[in-house]
N, C-alpha and C positions, 0 to 999 in steps of 0.2 A: 502494500500500499504505499508506502513512502518511496519509493520509485516513483510509482506515479506524480505522485504529488513532484517528484522532483523533474520528470520528464517535464512535466506539464506548462514547469515555471524557464524552460528553456528558452531564451534570446532573441533566434529568430522571426524576423515579422513574416505577417503573413503572405507580402509581397514572393519572399525566398519560399516561402510554403509552395506559392501555385507554383512559380521558378518552378522548381524540384520534380514534382506532381505532372508539369507537363513535359517536362522532360522524360519523366518517365511511364507519359504515356507513348513518347514519342520511339523510346525504346531504347535511345543512344544514353550510357551515364558511362563517366569514368571511374573507376574502383575508389580513388582518393576523394570524387566528390559525395560520391554514394558515402564514405565515411566520414567526412563531415557534414552530409544531411543527417546522417543519425544520431551524429553527436549533436547538431544546433540547433533538429526541427522540433519542433512541438507537437505532439501526437495530437491533439484537439484541432490543430489547425493542417493538420493531415488529412483528418477521418474530412472534415471539412472541406477542403482545398479537391480532393480526392472526388466527394459528389456533386461537385461544381462542376469538374470538369468531366465527371462521364453524364450530367445533366446537359452542356456543350454540346457534347460530342455525339448524342443521341437528338439531339434536335437538330443539328447539322447533317446528321444523317438523313434524316428525316425529313429535310426541305431538301434536299437532293435528289433523293428517290423521289419527293413529289415533282418537283421540276422535271425531271428525266422522264416520269410515267406521262405528266401533261403536253409533254412533248409532240 
């Protein structure tokens, strides 16, 4: 429980978390970048950013399919 409290007080901003999540969606990440992310990112921010990125990804795919089918 103490580890979770300490992890939630990490100093990386939400913007840095979004950047890390977008790199993860892209699938390219250096090991040093991954290690830096795991030591600095707030796990709550990671979950929220992942959900936001997933929703944006799904909506984008739906819009692409809708535009192709409508043509």
